Biopython code that builds the backbone (N, CA, C, O; Angstrom):
import numpy as np
from Bio.PDB.StructureBuilder import StructureBuilder

atoms = [
    (1, "MET", "N", (0.814, -1.199, 0.000)),
    (1, "MET", "CA", (0.000, 0.000, 0.000)),
    (1, "MET", "C", (0.860, 1.266, 0.000)),
    (1, "MET", "O", (0.548, 2.258, -0.659)),
    (2, "GLU", "N", (1.936, 1.194, 0.753)),
    (2, "GLU", "CA", (2.818, 2.351, 0.829)),
    (2, "GLU", "C", (3.477, 2.623, -0.525)),
    (2, "GLU", "O", (3.683, 3.777, -0.899)),
    (3, "ALA", "N", (3.800, 1.577, -1.241)),
    (3, "ALA", "CA", (4.415, 1.734, -2.569)),
    (3, "ALA", "C", (3.412, 2.351, -3.547)),
    (3, "ALA", "O", (3.780, 3.165, -4.394)),
    (4, "PHE", "N", (2.152, 1.957, -3.424)),
    (4, "PHE", "CA", (1.114, 2.530, -4.295)),
    (4, "PHE", "C", (0.961, 4.037, -4.062)),
    (4, "PHE", "O", (0.875, 4.812, -5.014)),
    (5, "LEU", "N", (0.927, 4.442, -2.799)),
    (5, "LEU", "CA", (0.816, 5.859, -2.474)),
    (5, "LEU", "C", (2.036, 6.637, -2.956)),
    (5, "LEU", "O", (1.925, 7.780, -3.400)),
    (6, "GLU", "N", (3.190, 6.004, -2.861)),
    (6, "GLU", "CA", (4.421, 6.648, -3.324)),
    (6, "GLU", "C", (4.392, 6.838, -4.836)),
    (6, "GLU", "O", (4.795, 7.891, -5.330)),
    (7, "VAL", "N", (3.928, 5.852, -5.567)),
    (7, "VAL", "CA", (3.818, 5.941, -7.025)),
    (7, "VAL", "C", (2.778, 6.993, -7.403)),
    (7, "VAL", "O", (3.007, 7.782, -8.320)),
    (8, "MET", "N", (1.649, 7.017, -6.715)),
    (8, "MET", "CA", (0.614, 8.007, -7.003)),
    (8, "MET", "C", (1.112, 9.426, -6.710)),
    (8, "MET", "O", (0.824, 10.351, -7.470)),
    (9, "GLY", "N", (1.843, 9.600, -5.635)),
    (9, "GLY", "CA", (2.412, 10.899, -5.298)),
    (9, "GLY", "C", (3.389, 11.369, -6.363)),
    (9, "GLY", "O", (3.375, 12.539, -6.746)),
    (10, "LEU", "N", (4.226, 10.477, -6.840)),
    (10, "LEU", "CA", (5.165, 10.835, -7.897)),
    (10, "LEU", "C", (4.446, 11.123, -9.209)),
    (10, "LEU", "O", (4.853, 11.998, -9.973)),
    (11, "LEU", "N", (3.370, 10.374, -9.462)),
    (11, "LEU", "CA", (2.586, 10.612, -10.672)),
    (11, "LEU", "C", (1.932, 11.996, -10.627)),
    (11, "LEU", "O", (1.950, 12.731, -11.615)),
    (12, "VAL", "N", (1.362, 12.339, -9.487)),
    (12, "VAL", "CA", (0.768, 13.663, -9.334)),
    (12, "VAL", "C", (1.837, 14.738, -9.473)),
    (12, "VAL", "O", (1.609, 15.768, -10.108)),
    (13, "LEU", "N", (2.993, 14.501, -8.883)),
    (13, "LEU", "CA", (4.092, 15.451, -9.001)),
    (13, "LEU", "C", (4.554, 15.566, -10.447)),
    (13, "LEU", "O", (4.804, 16.670, -10.931)),
    (14, "ARG", "N", (4.669, 14.455, -11.132)),
    (14, "ARG", "CA", (5.144, 14.436, -12.528)),
    (14, "ARG", "C", (4.151, 15.121, -13.474)),
    (14, "ARG", "O", (4.566, 15.818, -14.399)),
    (15, "LEU", "N", (2.855, 14.933, -13.255)),
    (15, "LEU", "CA", (1.839, 15.515, -14.139)),
    (15, "LEU", "C", (1.281, 16.843, -13.619)),
    (15, "LEU", "O", (0.986, 17.742, -14.407)),
    (16, "GLY", "N", (1.138, 16.968, -12.321)),
    (16, "GLY", "CA", (0.483, 18.135, -11.746)),
    (16, "GLY", "C", (1.314, 19.405, -11.807)),
    (16, "GLY", "O", (0.789, 20.473, -12.119)),
    (17, "VAL", "N", (2.599, 19.302, -11.514)),
    (17, "VAL", "CA", (3.452, 20.496, -11.505)),
    (17, "VAL", "C", (3.539, 21.116, -12.896)),
    (17, "VAL", "O", (3.321, 22.322, -13.016)),
    (18, "PRO", "N", (3.843, 20.366, -13.952)),
    (18, "PRO", "CA", (3.864, 20.992, -15.280)),
    (18, "PRO", "C", (2.497, 21.557, -15.699)),
    (18, "PRO", "O", (2.424, 22.573, -16.390)),
    (19, "LEU", "N", (1.424, 20.890, -15.275)),
    (19, "LEU", "CA", (0.091, 21.379, -15.595)),
    (19, "LEU", "C", (-0.179, 22.714, -14.898)),
    (19, "LEU", "O", (-0.723, 23.629, -15.516)),
    (20, "VAL", "N", (0.185, 22.834, -13.653)),
    (20, "VAL", "CA", (-0.008, 24.083, -12.919)),
    (20, "VAL", "C", (0.849, 25.188, -13.521)),
    (20, "VAL", "O", (0.381, 26.316, -13.682)),
    (21, "ILE", "N", (2.087, 24.880, -13.851)),
    (21, "ILE", "CA", (2.977, 25.870, -14.475)),
    (21, "ILE", "C", (2.397, 26.319, -15.814)),
    (21, "ILE", "O", (2.408, 27.511, -16.121)),
    (22, "THR", "N", (1.897, 25.393, -16.603)),
    (22, "THR", "CA", (1.300, 25.726, -17.896)),
    (22, "THR", "C", (0.072, 26.612, -17.716)),
    (22, "THR", "O", (-0.106, 27.565, -18.475)),
    (23, "LEU", "N", (-0.767, 26.331, -16.749)),
    (23, "LEU", "CA", (-1.947, 27.145, -16.495)),
    (23, "LEU", "C", (-1.569, 28.554, -16.031)),
    (23, "LEU", "O", (-2.199, 29.529, -16.440)),
    (24, "LEU", "N", (-0.559, 28.667, -15.191)),
    (24, "LEU", "CA", (-0.108, 29.978, -14.737)),
    (24, "LEU", "C", (0.465, 30.803, -15.889)),
    (24, "LEU", "O", (0.178, 31.994, -16.002)),
    (25, "ILE", "N", (1.259, 30.182, -16.730)),
    (25, "ILE", "CA", (1.815, 30.887, -17.885)),
    (25, "ILE", "C", (0.701, 31.300, -18.838)),
    (25, "ILE", "O", (0.727, 32.402, -19.385)),
    (26, "SER", "N", (-0.269, 30.428, -19.037)),
    (26, "SER", "CA", (-1.392, 30.746, -19.910)),
    (26, "SER", "C", (-2.186, 31.927, -19.371)),
    (26, "SER", "O", (-2.576, 32.803, -20.143)),
    (27, "ALA", "N", (-2.434, 31.973, -18.077)),
    (27, "ALA", "CA", (-3.162, 33.087, -17.478)),
    (27, "ALA", "C", (-2.366, 34.383, -17.619)),
    (27, "ALA", "O", (-2.937, 35.431, -17.921)),
    (28, "TRP", "N", (-1.060, 34.317, -17.404)),
    (28, "TRP", "CA", (-0.211, 35.499, -17.541)),
    (28, "TRP", "C", (-0.201, 36.003, -18.984)),
    (28, "TRP", "O", (-0.280, 37.210, -19.212)),
    (29, "LEU", "N", (-0.106, 35.102, -19.954)),
    (29, "LEU", "CA", (-0.117, 35.499, -21.360)),
    (29, "LEU", "C", (-1.463, 36.089, -21.774)),
    (29, "LEU", "O", (-1.512, 37.005, -22.595)),
    (30, "THR", "N", (-2.542, 35.576, -21.218)),
    (30, "THR", "CA", (-3.861, 36.128, -21.507)),
    (30, "THR", "C", (-3.970, 37.560, -20.992)),
    (30, "THR", "O", (-4.492, 38.430, -21.689)),
    (31, "LYS", "N", (-3.479, 37.812, -19.776)),
    (31, "LYS", "CA", (-3.485, 39.175, -19.239)),
    (31, "LYS", "C", (-2.597, 40.095, -20.075)),
    (31, "LYS", "O", (-2.963, 41.244, -20.323)),
    (32, "LEU", "N", (-1.448, 39.609, -20.508)),
    (32, "LEU", "CA", (-0.548, 40.407, -21.323)),
    (32, "LEU", "C", (-1.177, 40.729, -22.673)),
    (32, "LEU", "O", (-1.050, 41.849, -23.166)),
    (33, "ASP", "N", (-1.849, 39.760, -23.267)),
    (33, "ASP", "CA", (-2.526, 39.983, -24.538)),
    (33, "ASP", "C", (-3.635, 41.015, -24.392)),
    (33, "ASP", "O", (-3.799, 41.872, -25.260)),
    (34, "GLN", "N", (-4.392, 40.946, -23.312)),
    (34, "GLN", "CA", (-5.462, 41.913, -23.068)),
    (34, "GLN", "C", (-4.889, 43.310, -22.864)),
    (34, "GLN", "O", (-5.462, 44.295, -23.327)),
    (35, "LYS", "N", (-3.763, 43.393, -22.174)),
    (35, "LYS", "CA", (-3.114, 44.695, -21.968)),
    (35, "LYS", "C", (-2.685, 45.280, -23.307)),
    (35, "LYS", "O", (-2.904, 46.465, -23.560)),
    (36, "TRP", "N", (-2.082, 44.473, -24.163)),
    (36, "TRP", "CA", (-1.652, 44.938, -25.485)),
    (36, "TRP", "C", (-2.859, 45.331, -26.334)),
    (36, "TRP", "O", (-2.812, 46.330, -27.052)),
    (37, "HIS", "N", (-3.919, 44.565, -26.258)),
    (37, "HIS", "CA", (-5.131, 44.858, -27.013)),
    (37, "HIS", "C", (-5.723, 46.191, -26.570)),
    (37, "HIS", "O", (-6.089, 47.017, -27.406)),
    (38, "ASP", "N", (-5.817, 46.402, -25.264)),
    (38, "ASP", "CA", (-6.349, 47.665, -24.744)),
    (38, "ASP", "C", (-5.479, 48.848, -25.156)),
    (38, "ASP", "O", (-5.997, 49.915, -25.483)),
    (39, "ALA", "N", (-4.166, 48.665, -25.143)),
    (39, "ALA", "CA", (-3.259, 49.737, -25.551)),
    (39, "ALA", "C", (-3.439, 50.058, -27.027)),
    (39, "ALA", "O", (-3.387, 51.227, -27.408)),
    (40, "GLU", "N", (-3.646, 49.063, -27.858)),
    (40, "GLU", "CA", (-3.838, 49.292, -29.288)),
    (40, "GLU", "C", (-5.168, 49.996, -29.557)),
    (40, "GLU", "O", (-5.235, 50.893, -30.397)),
    (41, "ILE", "N", (-6.210, 49.601, -28.859)),
    (41, "ILE", "CA", (-7.499, 50.271, -29.010)),
    (41, "ILE", "C", (-7.381, 51.732, -28.577)),
    (41, "ILE", "O", (-7.916, 52.621, -29.239)),
    (42, "ALA", "N", (-6.687, 51.978, -27.475)),
    (42, "ALA", "CA", (-6.500, 53.358, -27.014)),
    (42, "ALA", "C", (-5.698, 54.157, -28.037)),
    (42, "ALA", "O", (-5.986, 55.330, -28.276)),
    (43, "ARG", "N", (-4.695, 53.527, -28.640)),
    (43, "ARG", "CA", (-3.887, 54.220, -29.640)),
    (43, "ARG", "C", (-4.712, 54.547, -30.882)),
    (43, "ARG", "O", (-4.573, 55.625, -31.460)),
    (44, "GLN", "N", (-5.561, 53.622, -31.286)),
    (44, "GLN", "CA", (-6.359, 53.830, -32.493)),
    (44, "GLN", "C", (-7.479, 54.837, -32.289)),
    (44, "GLN", "O", (-7.897, 55.497, -33.241)),
    (45, "THR", "N", (-7.965, 54.963, -31.078)),
    (45, "THR", "CA", (-9.109, 55.838, -30.863)),
    (45, "THR", "C", (-8.735, 57.206, -30.304)),
    (45, "THR", "O", (-9.610, 58.042, -30.072)),
    (46, "ARG", "N", (-7.459, 57.437, -30.088)),
    (46, "ARG", "CA", (-7.094, 58.761, -29.575)),
    (46, "ARG", "C", (-7.359, 59.808, -30.643)),
    (46, "ARG", "O", (-7.230, 59.543, -31.838)),
    (47, "VAL", "N", (-7.718, 60.961, -30.210)),
    (47, "VAL", "CA", (-8.022, 62.056, -31.126)),
    (47, "VAL", "C", (-6.742, 62.833, -31.362)),
    (47, "VAL", "O", (-6.075, 63.270, -30.424)),
    (48, "LEU", "N", (-6.416, 62.994, -32.619)),
    (48, "LEU", "CA", (-5.227, 63.754, -32.965)),
    (48, "LEU", "C", (-5.506, 65.232, -32.818)),
    (48, "LEU", "O", (-6.647, 65.669, -32.971)),
    (49, "PRO", "N", (-4.487, 66.001, -32.527)),
    (49, "PRO", "CA", (-4.711, 67.439, -32.433)),
    (49, "PRO", "C", (-5.163, 68.005, -33.773)),
    (49, "PRO", "O", (-4.668, 67.614, -34.831)),
    (50, "THR", "N", (-6.087, 68.908, -33.707)),
    (50, "THR", "CA", (-6.589, 69.497, -34.939)),
    (50, "THR", "C", (-5.603, 70.521, -35.456)),
    (50, "THR", "O", (-4.848, 71.120, -34.690)),
    (51, "HIS", "N", (-5.616, 70.711, -36.734)),
    (51, "HIS", "CA", (-4.743, 71.694, -37.351)),
    (51, "HIS", "C", (-5.581, 72.527, -38.313)),
    (51, "HIS", "O", (-6.771, 72.272, -38.495)),
    (52, "ASP", "N", (-4.971, 73.492, -38.907)),
    (52, "ASP", "CA", (-5.713, 74.436, -39.733)),
    (52, "ASP", "C", (-5.882, 73.980, -41.179)),
    (52, "ASP", "O", (-6.308, 74.771, -42.020)),
    (53, "ALA", "N", (-5.564, 72.752, -41.481)),
    (53, "ALA", "CA", (-5.718, 72.264, -42.850)),
    (53, "ALA", "C", (-7.205, 72.155, -43.187)),
    (53, "ALA", "O", (-8.018, 71.882, -42.303)),
    (54, "PRO", "N", (-7.561, 72.360, -44.426)),
    (54, "PRO", "CA", (-8.973, 72.231, -44.807)),
    (54, "PRO", "C", (-9.431, 70.776, -44.735)),
    (54, "PRO", "O", (-8.627, 69.851, -44.842)),
    (55, "HIS", "N", (-10.707, 70.597, -44.558)),
    (55, "HIS", "CA", (-11.272, 69.251, -44.536)),
    (55, "HIS", "C", (-11.383, 68.734, -45.965)),
    (55, "HIS", "O", (-11.478, 69.510, -46.916)),
    (56, "CYS", "N", (-11.369, 67.415, -46.100)),
    (56, "CYS", "CA", (-11.395, 66.832, -47.439)),
    (56, "CYS", "C", (-12.696, 67.154, -48.176)),
    (56, "CYS", "O", (-12.683, 67.361, -49.389)),
    (57, "TRP", "N", (-13.819, 67.197, -47.451)),
    (57, "TRP", "CA", (-15.084, 67.488, -48.134)),
    (57, "TRP", "C", (-15.117, 68.926, -48.650)),
    (57, "TRP", "O", (-15.878, 69.244, -49.564)),
    (58, "GLU", "N", (-14.296, 69.788, -48.066)),
    (58, "GLU", "CA", (-14.181, 71.152, -48.588)),
    (58, "GLU", "C", (-13.321, 71.175, -49.850)),
    (58, "GLU", "O", (-13.594, 71.925, -50.787)),
    (59, "ILE", "N", (-12.281, 70.344, -49.861)),
    (59, "ILE", "CA", (-11.392, 70.293, -51.030)),
    (59, "ILE", "C", (-12.092, 69.624, -52.207)),
    (59, "ILE", "O", (-12.052, 70.127, -53.329)),
    (60, "VAL", "N", (-12.727, 68.497, -51.946)),
    (60, "VAL", "CA", (-13.379, 67.734, -53.015)),
    (60, "VAL", "C", (-14.679, 68.409, -53.442)),
    (60, "VAL", "O", (-15.087, 68.298, -54.598)),
    (61, "GLY", "N", (-15.327, 69.104, -52.517)),
    (61, "GLY", "CA", (-16.587, 69.760, -52.830)),
    (61, "GLY", "C", (-17.763, 68.805, -52.804)),
    (61, "GLY", "O", (-18.624, 68.848, -53.682)),
    (62, "CYS", "N", (-17.802, 67.952, -51.812)),
    (62, "CYS", "CA", (-18.887, 66.968, -51.704)),
    (62, "CYS", "C", (-20.210, 67.665, -51.407)),
    (62, "CYS", "O", (-20.265, 68.652, -50.674)),
    (63, "ASP", "N", (-21.273, 67.123, -51.997)),
    (63, "ASP", "CA", (-22.595, 67.654, -51.687)),
    (63, "ASP", "C", (-23.011, 67.139, -50.311)),
    (63, "ASP", "O", (-22.506, 66.105, -49.872)),
    (64, "PRO", "N", (-23.912, 67.826, -49.624)),
    (64, "PRO", "CA", (-24.270, 67.459, -48.243)),
    (64, "PRO", "C", (-24.783, 66.025, -48.080)),
    (64, "PRO", "O", (-24.524, 65.404, -47.049)),
    (65, "ALA", "N", (-25.489, 65.494, -49.051)),
    (65, "ALA", "CA", (-25.996, 64.119, -48.934)),
    (65, "ALA", "C", (-24.852, 63.115, -48.936)),
    (65, "ALA", "O", (-24.854, 62.168, -48.149)),
    (66, "LYS", "N", (-23.887, 63.314, -49.807)),
    (66, "LYS", "CA", (-22.730, 62.420, -49.873)),
    (66, "LYS", "C", (-21.847, 62.605, -48.643)),
    (66, "LYS", "O", (-21.309, 61.636, -48.108)),
    (67, "ARG", "N", (-21.701, 63.829, -48.204)),
    (67, "ARG", "CA", (-20.854, 64.146, -47.058)),
    (67, "ARG", "C", (-21.386, 63.502, -45.781)),
    (67, "ARG", "O", (-20.604, 63.021, -44.961)),
    (68, "ASP", "N", (-22.700, 63.489, -45.605)),
    (68, "ASP", "CA", (-23.272, 62.928, -44.377)),
    (68, "ASP", "C", (-23.028, 61.433, -44.239)),
    (68, "ASP", "O", (-22.998, 60.923, -43.119)),
    (69, "SER", "N", (-22.854, 60.717, -45.344)),
    (69, "SER", "CA", (-22.591, 59.277, -45.282)),
    (69, "SER", "C", (-21.103, 58.954, -45.323)),
    (69, "SER", "O", (-20.725, 57.783, -45.308)),
    (70, "CYS", "N", (-20.265, 59.968, -45.372)),
    (70, "CYS", "CA", (-18.817, 59.765, -45.478)),
    (70, "CYS", "C", (-18.215, 59.499, -44.098)),
    (70, "CYS", "O", (-18.512, 60.223, -43.147)),
    (71, "PRO", "N", (-17.366, 58.463, -43.976)),
    (71, "PRO", "CA", (-16.753, 58.178, -42.673)),
    (71, "PRO", "C", (-15.850, 59.313, -42.185)),
    (71, "PRO", "O", (-15.736, 59.534, -40.979)),
    (72, "ALA", "N", (-15.219, 60.021, -43.093)),
    (72, "ALA", "CA", (-14.350, 61.130, -42.677)),
    (72, "ALA", "C", (-15.170, 62.243, -42.038)),
    (72, "ALA", "O", (-14.723, 62.867, -41.075)),
    (73, "TYR", "N", (-16.345, 62.494, -42.557)),
    (73, "TYR", "CA", (-17.214, 63.533, -41.998)),
    (73, "TYR", "C", (-17.798, 63.080, -40.662)),
    (73, "TYR", "O", (-17.936, 63.880, -39.737)),
    (74, "GLN", "N", (-18.136, 61.808, -40.564)),
    (74, "GLN", "CA", (-18.730, 61.277, -39.340)),
    (74, "GLN", "C", (-17.717, 61.180, -38.207)),
    (74, "GLN", "O", (-18.097, 61.269, -37.040)),
    (75, "MET", "N", (-16.434, 60.999, -38.525)),
    (75, "MET", "CA", (-15.410, 60.807, -37.496)),
    (75, "MET", "C", (-14.593, 62.073, -37.242)),
    (75, "MET", "O", (-13.514, 61.998, -36.654)),
    (76, "ARG", "N", (-15.086, 63.224, -37.670)),
    (76, "ARG", "CA", (-14.319, 64.440, -37.437)),
    (76, "ARG", "C", (-14.194, 64.676, -35.937)),
    (76, "ARG", "O", (-15.143, 64.345, -35.227)),
    (77, "PRO", "N", (-13.146, 65.200, -35.414)),
    (77, "PRO", "CA", (-12.051, 65.926, -36.036)),
    (77, "PRO", "C", (-10.891, 65.052, -36.500)),
    (77, "PRO", "O", (-9.825, 65.572, -36.830)),
    (78, "VAL", "N", (-11.077, 63.736, -36.530)),
    (78, "VAL", "CA", (-10.028, 62.859, -37.052)),
    (78, "VAL", "C", (-9.831, 63.165, -38.529)),
    (78, "VAL", "O", (-10.813, 63.291, -39.261)),
    (79, "PRO", "N", (-8.588, 63.288, -38.987)),
    (79, "PRO", "CA", (-8.363, 63.557, -40.411)),
    (79, "PRO", "C", (-8.984, 62.468, -41.288)),
    (79, "PRO", "O", (-9.085, 61.308, -40.886)),
    (80, "CYS", "N", (-9.393, 62.861, -42.479)),
    (80, "CYS", "CA", (-10.119, 61.949, -43.367)),
    (80, "CYS", "C", (-9.304, 60.701, -43.701)),
    (80, "CYS", "O", (-9.849, 59.598, -43.728)),
    (81, "TRP", "N", (-8.010, 60.863, -43.954)),
    (81, "TRP", "CA", (-7.188, 59.707, -44.320)),
    (81, "TRP", "C", (-7.089, 58.722, -43.159)),
    (81, "TRP", "O", (-7.018, 57.514, -43.380)),
    (82, "LEU", "N", (-7.083, 59.228, -41.917)),
    (82, "LEU", "CA", (-7.019, 58.349, -40.764)),
    (82, "LEU", "C", (-8.361, 57.643, -40.536)),
    (82, "LEU", "O", (-8.394, 56.480, -40.135)),
    (83, "ALA", "N", (-9.452, 58.345, -40.791)),
    (83, "ALA", "CA", (-10.770, 57.719, -40.674)),
    (83, "ALA", "C", (-10.908, 56.575, -41.671)),
    (83, "ALA", "O", (-11.414, 55.506, -41.328)),
    (84, "ARG", "N", (-10.460, 56.797, -42.899)),
    (84, "ARG", "CA", (-10.522, 55.728, -43.913)),
    (84, "ARG", "C", (-9.585, 54.580, -43.557)),
    (84, "ARG", "O", (-9.907, 53.416, -43.792)),
    (85, "GLN", "N", (-8.421, 54.908, -42.989)),
    (85, "GLN", "CA", (-7.476, 53.860, -42.601)),
    (85, "GLN", "C", (-8.060, 53.001, -41.481)),
    (85, "GLN", "O", (-7.889, 51.782, -41.484)),
    (86, "ARG", "N", (-8.737, 53.615, -40.541)),
    (86, "ARG", "CA", (-9.326, 52.846, -39.433)),
    (86, "ARG", "C", (-10.412, 51.911, -39.923)),
    (86, "ARG", "O", (-10.620, 50.848, -39.337)),
    (87, "LEU", "N", (-11.110, 52.283, -40.986)),
    (87, "LEU", "CA", (-12.167, 51.414, -41.511)),
    (87, "LEU", "C", (-11.620, 50.303, -42.394)),
    (87, "LEU", "O", (-12.057, 49.156, -42.296)),
    (88, "SER", "N", (-10.667, 50.637, -43.255)),
    (88, "SER", "CA", (-10.180, 49.640, -44.220)),
    (88, "SER", "C", (-8.859, 48.993, -43.821)),
    (88, "SER", "O", (-8.475, 47.971, -44.389)),
    (89, "GLY", "N", (-8.161, 49.579, -42.849)),
    (89, "GLY", "CA", (-6.895, 49.005, -42.420)),
    (89, "GLY", "C", (-5.696, 49.524, -43.176)),
    (89, "GLY", "O", (-4.572, 49.112, -42.891)),
    (90, "ARG", "N", (-5.894, 50.413, -44.128)),
    (90, "ARG", "CA", (-4.762, 50.976, -44.872)),
    (90, "ARG", "C", (-5.150, 52.354, -45.389)),
    (90, "ARG", "O", (-6.327, 52.690, -45.512)),
    (91, "VAL", "N", (-4.129, 53.131, -45.685)),
    (91, "VAL", "CA", (-4.370, 54.453, -46.256)),
    (91, "VAL", "C", (-4.687, 54.270, -47.735)),
    (91, "VAL", "O", (-3.993, 53.536, -48.438)),
    (92, "GLN", "N", (-5.727, 54.932, -48.198)),
    (92, "GLN", "CA", (-6.133, 54.819, -49.602)),
    (92, "GLN", "C", (-5.087, 55.481, -50.501)),
    (92, "GLN", "O", (-4.438, 56.448, -50.101)),
    (93, "GLN", "N", (-4.931, 54.959, -51.702)),
    (93, "GLN", "CA", (-3.951, 55.486, -52.653)),
    (93, "GLN", "C", (-4.215, 56.955, -52.980)),
    (93, "GLN", "O", (-3.272, 57.731, -53.133)),
    (94, "GLN", "N", (-5.474, 57.339, -53.086)),
    (94, "GLN", "CA", (-5.801, 58.718, -53.448)),
    (94, "GLN", "C", (-5.395, 59.700, -52.352)),
    (94, "GLN", "O", (-5.272, 60.895, -52.620)),
    (95, "CYS", "N", (-5.186, 59.226, -51.133)),
    (95, "CYS", "CA", (-4.816, 60.106, -50.026)),
    (95, "CYS", "C", (-3.391, 60.644, -50.169)),
    (95, "CYS", "O", (-3.090, 61.733, -49.679)),
    (96, "PHE", "N", (-2.524, 59.899, -50.826)),
    (96, "PHE", "CA", (-1.128, 60.315, -50.918)),
    (96, "PHE", "C", (-0.957, 61.619, -51.690)),
    (96, "PHE", "O", (0.012, 62.342, -51.459)),
    (97, "ASP", "N", (-1.860, 61.930, -52.587)),
    (97, "ASP", "CA", (-1.775, 63.163, -53.363)),
    (97, "ASP", "C", (-2.639, 64.281, -52.793)),
    (97, "ASP", "O", (-2.674, 65.375, -53.357)),
    (98, "CYS", "N", (-3.330, 64.033, -51.694)),
    (98, "CYS", "CA", (-4.280, 64.992, -51.139)),
    (98, "CYS", "C", (-3.566, 65.983, -50.208)),
    (98, "CYS", "O", (-2.627, 65.619, -49.501)),
    (99, "LEU", "N", (-4.018, 67.209, -50.220)),
    (99, "LEU", "CA", (-3.457, 68.262, -49.381)),
    (99, "LEU", "C", (-3.644, 67.965, -47.899)),
    (99, "LEU", "O", (-2.764, 68.274, -47.096)),
    (100, "VAL", "N", (-4.749, 67.385, -47.531)),
    (100, "VAL", "CA", (-5.011, 67.078, -46.116)),
    (100, "VAL", "C", (-3.985, 66.070, -45.597)),
    (100, "VAL", "O", (-3.461, 66.234, -44.495)),
    (101, "PHE", "N", (-3.699, 65.039, -46.373)),
    (101, "PHE", "CA", (-2.737, 64.026, -45.984)),
    (101, "PHE", "C", (-1.328, 64.600, -45.956)),
    (101, "PHE", "O", (-0.562, 64.311, -45.036)),
    (102, "GLN", "N", (-0.983, 65.395, -46.932)),
    (102, "GLN", "CA", (0.367, 65.942, -47.027)),
    (102, "GLN", "C", (0.670, 66.963, -45.935)),
    (102, "GLN", "O", (1.831, 67.131, -45.562)),
    (103, "THR", "N", (-0.338, 67.642, -45.421)),
    (103, "THR", "CA", (-0.096, 68.617, -44.367)),
    (103, "THR", "C", (-0.203, 68.023, -42.971)),
    (103, "THR", "O", (0.032, 68.720, -41.984)),
    (104, "ALA", "N", (-0.552, 66.756, -42.876)),
    (104, "ALA", "CA", (-0.696, 66.112, -41.551)),
    (104, "ALA", "C", (0.655, 65.849, -40.939)),
    (104, "ALA", "O", (0.738, 65.316, -39.832)),
]
sb = StructureBuilder()
sb.init_structure("model")
sb.init_model(0)
sb.init_chain("A")
sb.init_seg("    ")
for serial, (resi, resn, name, xyz) in enumerate(atoms, 1):
    if name == "N":
        sb.init_residue(resn, " ", resi, " ")
    sb.init_atom(name, np.array(xyz, "f"), 0.0, 1.0, " ", f" {name:<3s}", serial, name[0])
structure = sb.get_structure()
């Protein structure tokens, strides 16, 4: 009986310790991932300081109906190129030649 308990104790030690270590590391990595995720969301949603550059709808001359459905108009004071980047994940090609983008 004593040998059985000794084998069971070693088995628990052999399997339990690595399992506990793995669970602790997993919990720590989950917290770290959440911290990084929160930092990225905060970075993406921060409002940039406004500047005196004209708005894109003023440069392009959008009519009010088109302007009201435009993400750049809805997300002001965020610059138009940044509003489009947040929606599509990249800066649009047409932004590189725009005065608003070049003065940012």
